[in-house]
Each structure stands twice: as C-alpha cells, then as structure tokens.
C-alpha positions as CSV (number, residue, x, y, z in Angstrom):
1,M,114.3,-5.3,-36.7
2,T,117.1,-4.1,-34.4
3,G,116.7,-3.2,-30.8
4,N,116.8,0.5,-31.6
5,D,113.9,0.2,-34.0
6,Y,111.6,-0.8,-31.1
7,D,112.8,2.1,-28.8
8,E,112.4,4.7,-31.5
9,K,108.7,3.8,-32.0
10,R,107.8,4.6,-28.4
11,A,105.6,7.7,-28.0
12,F,107.7,8.9,-25.0
13,H,111.4,8.7,-24.3
14,R,112.3,6.6,-21.2
15,M,114.6,8.4,-18.8
16,Q,117.0,6.4,-16.6
17,V,116.0,7.5,-13.2
18,N,117.5,5.6,-10.3
19,T,116.0,6.8,-7.0
20,K,114.0,5.5,-4.1
21,V,110.2,5.0,-4.7
22,N,107.8,4.8,-1.8
23,F,104.4,3.3,-2.8
24,T,101.2,2.1,-1.2
25,C,98.6,-0.3,-2.5
26,D,95.7,-2.4,-1.2
27,S,97.7,-5.6,-0.8
28,S,100.3,-3.8,1.4
29,Q,97.5,-3.0,3.9
30,Q,98.4,0.7,3.2
31,S,101.8,0.3,4.8
32,P,104.3,2.1,2.6
33,Q,106.5,-0.2,0.5
34,V,110.0,0.7,-0.9
35,G,111.2,0.2,-4.4
36,Y,113.8,1.7,-6.7
37,S,113.1,3.2,-10.0
38,K,114.8,1.9,-13.2
39,N,113.2,4.2,-15.8
40,L,110.4,6.7,-16.1
41,S,108.4,8.0,-19.1
42,A,105.4,10.3,-19.5
43,T,103.1,7.4,-19.0
44,G,104.9,4.7,-17.1
45,L,107.4,3.7,-14.5
46,L,109.6,0.6,-14.2
47,M,110.8,-0.1,-10.6
48,T,112.2,-2.9,-8.5
49,S,111.0,-4.0,-5.0
50,T,111.1,-6.9,-2.7
51,F,107.3,-6.5,-2.4
52,S,105.2,-7.9,-5.2
53,P,101.9,-6.1,-5.8
54,R,99.2,-7.7,-7.8
55,E,98.8,-7.0,-11.5
56,G,96.0,-4.5,-12.0
57,E,96.3,-3.1,-8.5
58,A,96.2,0.6,-7.9
59,L,99.3,2.3,-6.5
60,D,100.1,5.7,-5.0
61,I,103.7,6.6,-5.8
62,N,106.1,9.1,-4.3
63,M,109.6,9.7,-5.6
64,D,111.6,12.3,-3.6
65,T,115.1,12.9,-4.9
66,E,115.9,15.0,-1.8
67,N,117.4,17.6,-4.2
68,D,115.9,21.1,-3.9
69,R,116.2,21.5,-7.7
70,F,113.6,18.7,-8.3
71,P,110.3,18.6,-6.6
72,P,109.0,15.3,-5.4
73,F,107.2,13.2,-8.1
74,N,103.8,12.1,-6.8
75,A,101.5,10.0,-9.0
76,S,98.8,7.3,-9.1
77,G,98.8,4.4,-11.4
78,H,98.2,0.7,-11.7
79,V,100.4,-2.4,-12.0
80,V,100.7,-3.6,-15.5
81,R,103.2,-6.4,-15.0
82,V,105.2,-8.1,-12.2
83,E,108.0,-10.5,-12.9
84,P,111.1,-11.8,-11.1
85,S,114.1,-9.6,-11.4
86,P,116.8,-11.1,-13.5
87,D,119.4,-9.3,-11.4
88,N,118.2,-10.3,-7.9
89,A,116.3,-13.4,-6.9
90,N,114.7,-11.5,-4.0
91,E,113.3,-8.6,-6.1
92,Y,110.5,-8.1,-8.6
93,L,110.4,-5.9,-11.7
94,I,107.2,-3.9,-11.5
95,S,105.8,-2.0,-14.5
96,V,103.3,0.7,-13.6
97,S,101.0,2.7,-15.9
98,I,100.7,6.2,-14.6
99,D,97.2,7.7,-14.3
100,L,97.3,10.8,-16.5
101,S,93.9,12.1,-15.3
102,R,95.2,13.0,-11.9
C-alpha cells in the first residue's frame, strides 16, 4: 500500500490550515492556551502547542483567521492523542476529535 492509498480512504479531506488556535480545557484551569493548527477535516483537528492536554480531555476551540471573508471557527471536541512534536522538542502534536453534535 502506498501513502496515497491511506489518504484516499479517509471519509473527509484534510485541509492544510495554518492559523492560531485558542483553546481551553480542564487541565489548563480554564486559562486559554495557544496552539497552531496543522490540518483540519470535518471531524478533526491536528494542532501543535507547548501545552499538553490529557488524552480524552474536553476542549473548547476558537480559530480566528482575522480575515473578514472567513468567520471564526468555534468548536468543542476531545483530545484523541498527544505526542511530542518531531519538529520542535518544546511542542506537542495534539489530535482533536470535533464534537459534531454541537
């Protein structure tokens, strides 16, 4: 199987979205944390942050591109996976499943 075979089987296309993400969660004591999105699909978000939330933890997410053509993206979700970033030893890759019932 090639790398493309896996991507083509996804239910939703992943868009490369590189913008600031503000998020809150219980382990941050409701203080907003900052991250940066890597990609976004209809059901999930991959972002980086120096803050490491716990797997399974609920998040409230706000992505504001500060571009009048695109309204802010607000969502709730939960952390599926947290792992060290291969690109920066001080950051984590955070996979978030977006709550579609909101």
